[in-house]
NULO-451761 format. One line per 3 residues: their letters; for each residue x, y, z of C-alpha. Coordinates in Angstrom, 2 decimals. Each point is the difference from the previous one (the first is absolute). Layout:
BEGIN
a) X/Y/Z; ...
***
This chain:
BEGIN
mak) 0.00/0.03/0.03; 1.25/3.44/-0.95; 1.21/1.86/3.07
lke) -2.20/2.86/1.13; 1.11/2.91/2.15; -2.80/-0.74/2.36
lir) -2.76/-2.54/-0.64; -3.49/1.44/0.16; -2.12/-1.68/2.60
ped) -2.54/-2.34/-1.61; -2.66/1.70/2.13; 0.68/3.17/-1.99
itt) -0.13/-1.78/-3.34; -3.35/-1.77/0.09; -3.26/-0.35/1.91
cds) -0.31/-3.62/-1.13; 0.91/-2.26/2.92; 0.91/-2.93/-2.28
trq) 2.35/2.07/-2.18; 1.56/1.56/3.09; 0.72/-3.43/1.45
mih) 1.58/-1.16/-3.34; 2.19/3.13/-0.21; 1.44/-0.83/3.45
kar) 0.68/-3.55/-1.12; 1.50/1.08/-3.33; 2.46/2.23/1.83
kdg) 1.02/-2.84/2.30; 0.44/-2.20/-3.07; 2.08/2.67/-1.72
vel) -2.51/0.38/-2.87; -0.62/3.39/-1.51; -3.59/0.99/-0.83
ffd) -1.26/2.89/-2.10; -0.70/2.13/3.11; 3.77/-0.02/0.70
rae) 0.79/0.79/-3.64; -2.34/2.93/0.09; 1.93/1.42/2.94
nmr) 3.32/-0.41/-1.81; -1.35/1.48/-3.25; -1.27/3.49/0.68
pcp) -2.11/1.52/-2.79; 1.48/2.62/-2.28; -1.57/3.33/1.02
ign) -0.06/1.33/-3.58; -1.45/-3.23/-1.40; -2.51/-0.13/2.85
dsa) -1.44/3.25/-1.23; 0.18/-1.23/-3.63; 2.28/2.94/-0.82
cck) 2.51/-2.02/-2.00; -0.19/-0.66/-3.77; 2.00/-2.79/-1.58
hcs) -1.87/-0.44/-3.25; 2.98/0.80/-2.18; 3.81/-0.10/0.26
mgp) 0.39/3.79/0.41; -0.87/-0.50/3.66; -1.04/-1.23/2.44
crm) -1.23/3.44/0.86; -0.59/0.71/3.70; -2.28/2.86/0.81
ntk) 0.05/2.23/3.07; -2.91/-1.22/2.16; 0.19/3.01/2.41
dpy) -0.42/2.43/-2.90; -1.43/-2.17/-2.81; 0.04/2.80/-2.56
arv) 3.64/1.00/0.66; 1.23/-1.92/-3.01; -0.99/-2.22/-2.88
gvc) 1.37/-3.20/-1.50; 2.69/-0.02/-2.71; -2.73/-0.22/-2.64
gat) -1.88/2.87/1.72; -2.65/-2.24/1.58; -1.66/1.67/2.96
idt) -0.74/-1.68/3.33; -3.65/-0.34/-1.07; 0.92/-1.84/-3.15
iva) 2.46/-2.25/1.83; -2.31/-0.92/2.82; -2.97/-0.52/-2.35
rnf) 2.11/-2.29/-2.21; 1.20/-2.05/2.99; -3.57/-0.24/1.34
grm) -1.28/-1.04/-3.42; 2.62/-2.74/-0.27; -0.99/-1.35/3.37
vaa) -3.63/-0.11/-1.16; 1.03/-1.70/-3.28; 1.96/-2.67/1.86
gta) -2.80/-0.63/2.47; -2.58/-0.18/-2.73; 2.26/-2.42/-1.96
aht) 0.19/-2.30/3.04; -3.79/-0.14/0.47; -0.62/-0.19/-3.73
dhg) 2.42/-2.84/-0.55; -1.62/-1.85/2.90; -3.39/0.54/-1.57
mam) 1.32/-1.17/-3.39; 1.20/-3.22/1.61; -3.47/-0.63/1.37
ldl) -1.50/0.74/-3.43; 2.44/-2.43/-1.63; -1.17/-2.67/2.47
frg) -3.61/0.85/-0.81; 0.65/-0.45/-3.71; 1.65/-3.39/0.70
vid) -3.06/-1.14/1.98; -2.34/1.16/-2.78; 1.92/-1.69/-2.84
gtv) 0.54/-3.20/2.02; 3.81/0.11/0.12; -0.09/0.55/3.78
kdf) -1.52/-3.07/1.65; 0.65/0.54/3.74; -2.16/3.16/0.34
aik) -3.54/0.70/-1.07; -2.62/2.73/0.17; -1.25/-0.23/3.55
dtv) -2.33/3.00/0.33; -2.36/0.17/-2.96; -2.14/2.65/1.73
klv) 3.02/2.34/0.15; 0.81/-0.86/-3.63; -3.50/1.10/-1.09
eva) 0.15/3.14/2.19; 3.31/1.10/-1.45; -1.10/-0.74/-3.53
ssl) -3.29/1.90/0.50; 1.84/3.01/1.36; 1.84/0.16/-3.29
die) -3.22/-0.32/-2.09; 0.81/-3.57/-1.11; -3.17/-1.96/-0.71
teg) -0.47/-2.82/2.57; -3.65/-1.05/-0.27; -0.35/-3.55/-1.28
rsv) 3.73/-0.34/-0.82; 2.45/-2.67/1.18; 2.64/0.66/2.57
qdi) 2.65/-0.75/-2.62; -1.35/2.64/-2.45; -0.42/2.68/2.74
atd) 3.52/-0.68/1.25; 1.46/0.22/-3.52; -1.57/3.36/-0.67
lyk) 1.03/1.23/3.45; 3.61/-0.98/-0.62; 0.06/1.94/-3.29
ele) -1.51/3.10/1.66; 2.33/-0.04/2.99; 3.08/-0.49/-2.19
lty) -0.65/3.51/-1.36; 0.87/1.28/3.49; 3.59/-0.70/-0.91
tqv) 0.33/0.13/-3.77; -2.42/2.73/-1.12; 1.74/3.05/-1.51
dge) -2.95/2.33/-0.34; -3.41/0.47/1.61; -0.80/-0.77/3.59
ipl) 0.83/-3.15/2.02; -3.09/-2.19/0.46; -0.40/0.18/3.79
vkr) -0.59/3.78/0.01; -3.61/-1.03/-0.60; -0.07/-0.52/3.78
vpe) 1.11/3.54/0.80; -2.74/2.42/1.19; -1.05/2.27/-2.86
ktl) 1.05/3.28/1.59; 3.44/-1.40/0.94; 0.54/-1.31/-3.51
esw) -1.11/3.40/-1.34; 2.76/1.68/2.07; 2.56/-2.43/-1.45
rqe) -1.14/0.66/-3.55; 0.19/3.78/0.47; 3.52/-0.32/1.34
giv) 0.99/-2.53/-2.71; 1.11/-2.71/2.40; -2.29/-2.97/-0.87
prg) 2.44/-2.93/-0.53; 0.21/-1.50/-3.47; 1.93/-3.20/0.73
amr) 2.49/-0.75/2.79; 2.89/-0.81/-2.26; -0.40/3.25/-1.89
eim) -0.34/2.09/3.18; 3.05/-1.50/1.67; 2.06/0.41/-3.17
emm) -1.09/3.62/-0.43; 0.71/0.79/3.64; 3.54/-1.30/-0.31
hrs) 0.52/1.88/-3.28; -1.40/3.30/1.34; 2.23/-0.19/3.06
amg) 3.16/-0.53/-2.07; 2.53/2.84/-0.36; -1.16/2.74/-2.32
vdq) -3.66/-1.08/-0.41; -2.83/1.20/2.22; 1.16/2.96/2.11
dye) -3.28/1.34/1.33; -0.86/-1.46/3.41; -3.77/0.47/-0.48
nit) 0.13/-1.84/-3.37; 2.12/-2.73/1.50; -2.57/-0.36/2.81
kqi) -2.73/-0.72/-2.53; 1.94/-2.98/-1.31; 0.84/-1.05/3.58
srt) -3.71/-0.15/0.73; -0.92/-1.79/-3.26; 2.72/-2.61/0.65
ala) -1.13/-0.57/3.59; -3.68/-0.31/-1.03; 1.07/-2.70/-2.47
dgw) 1.12/-1.91/3.13; -2.94/0.51/2.35; -2.83/-0.24/-2.57
ggs) 2.06/-2.27/-2.27; 2.78/-2.41/0.92; -0.85/-0.36/3.71
mvs) -3.76/-0.26/-0.60; 0.49/-2.68/-2.66; 2.24/-1.98/2.40
tdi) -2.61/0.13/2.74; -2.91/-0.89/-2.28; 1.82/-2.92/-1.68
sdi) 1.27/-1.34/3.34; -3.63/0.02/1.27; -1.29/-1.75/-3.11
lfg) 2.63/-2.72/0.10; 0.45/-0.54/3.73; -3.24/1.31/1.49
tps) -1.16/3.41/1.27; 0.93/0.39/3.69; -2.55/0.01/2.76
pve) 0.68/0.46/3.74; 2.07/-2.78/1.65; 1.72/-0.20/3.36
vev) 3.73/-0.21/-0.33; 2.92/-0.54/2.42; 2.98/2.31/-0.53
dmg) 3.53/0.73/1.28; 3.05/-2.27/0.39; -1.67/-2.24/2.57
vlk) -1.75/-1.71/-2.96; 3.25/-1.90/-0.62; -0.07/-3.59/1.30
edq) 3.08/-1.78/1.34; -1.36/-3.45/-0.80; -1.03/0.86/-3.60
vni) 1.74/0.84/-3.29; -0.21/3.80/-0.03; -0.03/1.66/-3.44
ivh) -0.19/3.82/-0.32; -1.34/1.24/-3.31; 0.89/3.64/-0.56
ghe) -0.68/2.32/-2.93; -2.95/1.36/-1.92; -1.49/-2.25/-2.68
pil) -2.60/-2.44/1.39; 0.84/-2.72/-2.57; 2.94/-1.38/2.04
lea) -1.87/-0.37/3.27; -3.15/-1.34/-1.67; 2.15/-2.75/-1.56
mlv) 1.75/-0.61/3.28; -3.36/-0.71/1.62; -0.65/-2.76/-2.61
saa) 3.44/-1.50/0.46; -0.18/0.05/3.79; -3.27/-1.96/-0.10
sps) 1.48/-2.78/-2.16; -0.11/-3.39/1.82; 3.43/-0.96/-1.30
ilk) 1.50/3.28/1.18; -1.71/-0.26/3.38; 1.41/-3.50/0.42
mat) 3.51/1.29/-0.73; -0.50/2.52/2.82; -1.27/-2.55/2.56
dag) 2.77/-2.49/-1.02; 2.44/2.80/0.87; -1.55/0.30/3.46
akg) -2.19/3.03/-0.61; -3.60/0.25/1.13; -0.92/1.89/-3.14
inl) 0.87/2.77/-2.47; -0.55/3.55/1.27; -0.38/2.48/-2.81
vgm) 0.33/3.59/1.25; -0.32/3.21/-2.02; 2.01/3.18/0.25
ccs) -0.46/3.42/-1.56; -2.59/0.35/-2.80; -0.17/-3.50/-1.46
gld) -0.70/-1.13/3.53; -2.77/2.61/0.36; -1.53/-1.09/-3.32
vls) -0.35/-3.60/1.12; -0.77/0.97/3.66; -3.12/1.76/-1.41
rhg) -1.15/-2.96/-2.04; 1.04/-3.05/2.02; 0.72/1.22/3.53
lph) 3.63/-1.06/-0.31; 2.09/1.22/3.01; 2.26/3.00/-0.56
agn) 3.35/0.54/1.66; 0.53/3.77/-0.43; 0.69/2.92/-2.31
fss) 3.00/1.26/-1.96; 2.10/1.03/2.96; -0.25/-3.53/1.51
tea) 1.02/-2.02/-3.01; 3.60/-0.44/1.11; -0.83/-0.19/3.70
vlv) -2.33/-3.01/-0.44; 2.98/-2.05/-1.32; 1.89/0.63/3.29
sga) -2.53/-2.27/1.71; 1.83/-2.97/-1.55; -3.39/-1.61/-0.61
vda) -0.39/1.00/-3.63; 0.82/-2.97/-2.20; -0.41/1.87/-3.26
mtv) -0.76/3.52/-1.12; -1.20/0.22/-3.54; -0.55/3.33/-1.82
diq) -1.22/1.43/-3.28; 0.04/3.76/-0.62; 0.14/3.36/1.78
cik) 1.11/1.13/3.47; 2.50/-2.88/0.33; 3.27/1.02/1.72
qdl) 3.09/-1.36/-1.69; 1.55/-0.65/3.43; -2.66/-2.66/0.71
vkv) 2.45/-2.35/-1.72; 2.72/0.65/2.57; -2.37/-0.18/2.97
sec) -1.42/-3.30/-1.31; 3.55/-1.40/-0.27; 0.64/0.89/3.63
ydt) -2.88/-2.21/1.09; 0.27/-2.73/-2.68; -3.34/1.00/-1.47
afi) -0.67/-0.80/-3.62; -0.51/3.30/-1.84; -1.67/-0.48/-3.36
ttn) -0.90/2.45/-2.77; -2.75/-1.07/-2.41; -0.56/2.85/-2.44
yra) 2.08/0.54/-3.17; -0.22/3.75/0.53; 1.53/-0.10/3.50
kie) 3.05/-2.18/0.43; 2.33/0.77/2.92; 3.71/-0.80/0.08
gat) 0.73/-2.95/2.26; -3.64/-1.17/0.18; -1.26/-3.37/-1.22
hie) -2.21/0.61/-3.03; -2.92/-2.32/-0.72; -2.06/1.70/-2.69
lde) -3.75/-0.08/0.20; -1.62/-0.70/-3.39; -3.76/0.82/0.09
hdp) -0.54/-2.94/-2.35; 1.47/-2.42/2.51; 0.24/1.93/3.33
lec) 0.03/-3.10/2.22; 3.40/-1.09/-1.38; 1.43/3.12/1.70
tdn) -2.09/-0.11/3.17; 0.49/-3.72/0.53; 3.77/0.44/-0.16
vii) -0.15/2.93/2.45; -1.82/-2.09/2.58; 2.38/-2.92/-0.50
kai) 2.98/2.25/0.69; -1.76/1.33/3.09; -0.64/-3.56/1.24
grf) 3.66/-0.80/-0.50; 0.97/2.99/2.13; -2.52/-0.98/2.74
knr) 1.46/-3.49/0.13; 3.51/1.40/0.43; -0.70/3.00/2.25
sks) 3.16/1.03/1.91; -0.71/3.53/1.08; -1.59/0.91/3.34
ivi) -3.66/0.90/-0.33; -1.54/2.96/1.78; -3.58/0.68/-1.18
psh) -1.53/3.22/1.39; -3.21/-0.91/1.84; -2.16/2.93/-1.00
tak) -2.93/-0.40/-2.38; -3.12/2.04/-0.62; -3.28/-0.87/-1.65
gih) -1.93/2.33/-2.22; -2.62/0.17/-2.68; 1.20/0.62/-3.56
gfs) -1.26/-0.31/-3.58; -2.33/2.97/-0.40; -0.34/0.33/-3.78
hey) -2.08/2.91/-1.19; -2.57/-2.55/-1.14; -0.25/-1.40/3.48
iky) -0.26/3.45/1.58; -2.94/0.68/-2.34; -1.65/-3.25/1.09
mlg) 0.63/0.31/3.74; -1.51/3.52/0.11; -3.36/-1.04/-1.51
gsf) -0.19/-3.82/-0.28; -1.00/-2.05/-2.96; -3.14/2.00/-0.89
rsg) 1.15/3.58/0.58; 3.78/-0.12/-0.39; 1.57/3.32/-0.62
yep) 1.82/2.95/1.50; -3.12/1.87/1.19; 0.60/-0.92/3.70
lnd) 3.59/1.21/-0.16; -0.93/3.24/-1.71; -2.96/0.56/2.33
niv) 2.17/-0.50/3.09; 2.51/2.49/-1.37; -2.76/2.49/-0.70
ngr) -1.57/-0.44/3.45; 3.37/0.31/1.64; 0.40/-3.36/1.66
irg) 2.97/-0.52/-2.35; 1.99/3.18/-0.48; 1.63/-1.21/-3.18
aag) 2.25/-2.73/-1.36; 3.77/-0.38/-0.28; 2.28/-2.29/-1.93
vvg) 3.11/-0.77/2.01; 2.40/-2.00/-2.20; 3.55/-0.65/-0.96
ctn) 3.30/-1.29/1.15; 2.20/0.00/3.07; 3.34/1.76/-0.07
prs) 3.15/-0.33/2.21; 0.14/3.81/0.12; -3.12/-0.19/2.12
kqd) -0.74/-2.04/3.10; -1.64/-3.09/-1.48; -3.87/0.03/0.18
fsh) -0.05/2.92/2.49; -1.42/2.64/-2.40; -2.55/-2.41/-1.53
vel) -1.38/-0.99/3.43; -0.02/3.43/1.63; -1.53/1.66/-3.11
vke) -2.81/-2.53/-0.27; -0.78/0.14/3.72; -0.43/3.78/-0.30
lik) -2.15/-0.33/-3.11; -2.43/-2.54/1.39; -0.18/1.88/3.31
ndv) -1.32/2.88/-2.11; -2.62/-2.14/-1.75; 1.94/-0.44/-3.25
lvv) -0.46/-3.45/-1.54; 3.35/-1.42/-1.24; 0.68/-2.28/-2.94
qtg) 3.41/-1.51/-0.52; 2.28/-1.78/-2.42; 3.63/-1.18/-0.02
csq) 2.54/-0.07/2.83; -2.17/2.48/1.95; -2.63/-2.69/0.31
mal) 2.43/-2.30/1.83; 1.09/2.77/2.33; -3.64/0.48/1.08
aka) -0.70/-3.68/0.10; 2.92/-0.63/2.41; -1.31/2.80/2.20
glt) -3.43/-1.65/0.27; -1.86/2.74/-1.90; -1.55/-2.29/-2.63
tpg) -2.38/-1.69/2.43; -3.60/1.11/0.64; 1.06/0.62/3.63
aaa) 2.16/2.82/-1.24; -3.22/2.02/-0.35; 0.51/0.74/3.75
lag) 2.80/2.35/-1.08; -2.22/1.82/-2.47; -2.17/3.10/0.50
sgl) -3.58/-0.64/1.06; -1.45/0.44/-3.49; 2.42/-2.25/-1.81
aev) -0.14/-2.50/2.85; -3.78/-0.18/-0.29; 0.16/-0.72/-3.75
cet) 2.73/-2.62/0.47; -1.97/-1.77/2.73; -3.21/0.02/-2.01
vgi) 1.62/-1.44/-3.12; 2.48/-2.17/1.93; 3.18/1.31/-1.57
ppv) 3.30/1.44/1.22; 0.62/3.74/-0.37; 2.92/-0.98/-2.22
lgl) -0.76/-1.96/-3.18; 2.89/-1.90/-1.68; -0.42/-0.11/-3.75
gsc) 3.12/-1.96/-1.06; 3.31/0.71/-1.70; 1.38/3.29/-1.36
vdn) -1.43/-0.48/-3.47; -3.38/-0.40/1.73; -0.03/3.77/0.57
sri) -2.17/-0.26/-3.10; -2.70/-1.34/2.34; 0.12/3.35/1.83
lmi) -0.49/1.78/-3.35; -3.09/-2.15/-0.57; -1.34/0.80/3.44
lse) 0.38/3.70/-0.69; -1.65/-0.30/-3.38; -2.93/-1.92/1.53
mvk) -0.38/2.67/2.71; -0.32/2.69/-2.65; -2.42/-2.04/-2.14
tgg) -2.16/-0.74/3.07; -0.57/3.70/0.53; -0.25/2.45/2.85
lgd) 3.74/0.76/0.19; 0.67/2.04/-3.10; 0.51/-0.70/-3.69
sia) 3.65/-0.81/-0.11; 2.63/-1.84/2.06; 1.44/3.45/0.88
dlp) -3.24/0.84/1.80; 0.12/-2.96/2.42; 1.00/0.46/3.66
vag) 2.93/-2.40/-0.32; 3.80/0.10/0.19; 2.91/-2.35/-0.47
cap) 3.38/-0.56/1.65; 3.19/-2.04/-0.37; 1.78/0.77/3.29
ewm) 3.12/-2.18/-0.53; 0.18/-0.14/-3.77; 3.16/-1.52/-1.59
sek) -0.25/-0.85/-3.67; -0.65/1.75/-3.28; -3.23/-1.95/-0.18
aia) -1.26/2.05/2.97; 0.62/3.28/-1.90; -1.92/-1.31/-2.98
igq) -2.90/-1.06/2.30; -0.03/3.35/1.73; -0.04/1.87/-3.30
yfv) -2.91/-2.06/-1.42; -1.99/0.71/3.15; 0.84/3.72/-0.16
asg) -0.96/0.08/-3.73; -3.22/-1.84/0.85; -0.94/2.70/2.51
vft) 1.32/-1.23/3.40; 2.03/2.01/2.46; 3.06/-2.20/0.59
vfg) 2.48/0.36/2.87; 3.41/-1.63/0.02; 2.16/-0.39/3.06
htf) 3.69/-0.07/1.08; 1.29/1.69/-3.18; -1.14/1.29/-3.38
pit) 2.14/0.05/-3.17; -0.33/3.67/-0.74; 1.86/3.26/0.75
egt) -1.87/2.33/2.29; -0.77/3.50/-1.09; -0.25/-0.80/-3.72
kfe) -2.76/0.72/-2.48; -0.33/-3.72/-0.68; -0.64/-0.62/3.76
khl) -2.71/2.64/-0.03; -1.53/-1.54/-3.13; -0.28/-3.45/1.58
fee) -0.97/1.15/3.52; -2.42/2.83/-0.91; -0.77/0.64/-3.67
leg) -1.13/-3.42/-1.18; -2.97/0.23/2.33; -1.23/3.05/-1.86
kgf) -0.12/-2.08/-3.20; -2.52/-2.42/1.47; 2.58/-2.48/1.25
gkw) 1.30/-0.91/3.40; 3.28/1.33/1.39; 3.07/-1.29/1.86
gfa) 0.77/0.50/3.67; 2.94/-0.82/2.22; 0.61/-0.46/3.75
adp) 2.61/-1.88/1.95; -2.10/-0.63/3.10; -2.91/-2.48/-0.23
iem) -2.37/2.10/2.16; 0.70/3.02/-2.19; -0.68/-2.18/-3.06
ahl) -3.34/-1.05/1.52; -1.07/3.53/0.69; 0.95/1.19/-3.49
mia) -2.30/-2.72/-1.34; -2.80/0.76/2.49; 0.20/3.74/-0.83
hid) -0.39/-0.84/-3.65; -2.92/-2.33/0.65; -1.69/2.71/2.06
kkr) 0.54/2.53/-2.78; -1.66/-2.34/-2.50; -2.94/-0.51/2.45
rdl) -0.44/3.75/0.18; 0.11/0.34/-3.80; -2.71/-2.70/-0.22
gid) -2.05/1.67/2.73; 0.09/-3.05/2.29; 2.28/1.41/2.66
qar) -2.86/0.06/2.53; -1.11/-3.47/1.26; -3.63/-0.71/-0.85
erv) -2.61/-0.74/2.60; -0.26/-3.73/0.51; -3.44/-1.45/-0.83
lvd) -1.22/-3.38/1.24; -1.19/-2.14/-2.97; -3.20/-1.98/0.60
mad) -1.34/-2.87/-2.02; -2.08/2.30/-2.28; 3.16/1.90/-0.86
rra) 1.82/-3.22/-0.75; -2.79/-1.14/-2.33; 0.22/3.38/-1.78
l) 3.69/-0.67/-0.59
***
């Protein structure tokens, strides 16, 4: 382990008891984790403010962040041009990540339709018909095969179309879409938008920060209402649309007497295939012959959240815990696919004799074992992964220390299920949600999403922010690593309503839900977009997403994907707050454009705060402003409803 001047106390690094315990053990074992590397690698102050341009060989040009207009780059680029270009490239990279993920799901869907993929099938025909109908595809009296074929062709345009509007904008509220059209930011096709964003941000091309921002928004919208939404819809169609399920989380889900396999990454294909392999009688016999009582599949990060929502599979933790879980010595194999995978997982795995296996051709890691997953024969990969894990179990030599903490919570709240749970089979819809926002029992809604980051105390901002929001009657929906932070803290159980304000608590107790609704992985932020769209279409809360008393936050964001997500929410009309840092130079015209001027164009706007309570109150203040604008800032008198009133309904 690299020598530190003074090791940070684990208690100052994370609020997660299991991770804290594993940090102590790793240090005793002489194993370096990413928390230690973060302390050794201090961020560049100029890069932190995005005030550095390295897009050509005349630089890199470092700007003066204290007086951002004191000088320009060698080519004459101003600080606004430089920061806008850097921001745009982050959005392009994040959009590419989600879009490529969605394209992989679409490829799998095509294979299922044409019969070349045999191990997966269309599982949710209701969702298939709903998605097809939303895109004006005829479904009445047609076969599943024909509907699916037409749907594939339509969704493919999300990526390949070079002109026109991507198909899924048909779901966007009319007034919101009108704002996009007026500004010229309706996405054409994801590939074209990403390509144009990269071109515009090259040296000597687009040098007007407002014009660059238009392409930033158009690229981001190709993610939220394109690549990410396609991924979510296809995952639901093939693997089933989530509905609430009780799940056990945290590192205590590891079992000393079982073969423990961690599946980490983002595409659900790997873990879905692992479930099939782990249920094979011949594989199970291998495990029992090796002395194991069974095979324990455990998810981590977003692929784990995806399968957690559908199958109730246990989940060990979020991004910041992916190295720490290996320190337990109980992990017999960690297998990964794409995104948010630390390269040093290879070294940590070696320290504990854990098999570390990459499976995706796009994401090999030096020193890792690579067993490629072919969607046409996925079990060949997943069978081999489990066999390697069984071999490690049989020859375990490292001491095993499994943290004892676990927490149970309710997860799997797809927007379809929220619609059902609010009104039942006969009157499903968002009327009860909208009505309770209008009458003031629910103040508004907030999406709290995103990563964890070693520059922040793990999980702290997520938990404190959400506690403050629900205390003030704000209903919270979640995706990604944030969901695990709240699950470990016990905030995803119906009993957590005791921490909510009286109005929100009453609604939660009536419906039987937690005040925090977990929607899945980071691409499933598209479910939040659908919820917002449904709220507008239901009526009573304005005509566009920008009218709604809602806000979003990523308190510990880490990746470029988070910036793309934030921008597509801002462009859709949502006030979006980021924490711990923001890639922008303060006092610039570009900052003012993002943080103030976009709202005047009918969009949302960005916000920033380092403290979670401050984040919460920025969001609450915005929600209250929207309530005033709608004329619902005064709580309505409560009226008892008798049977005659119910019949009238």
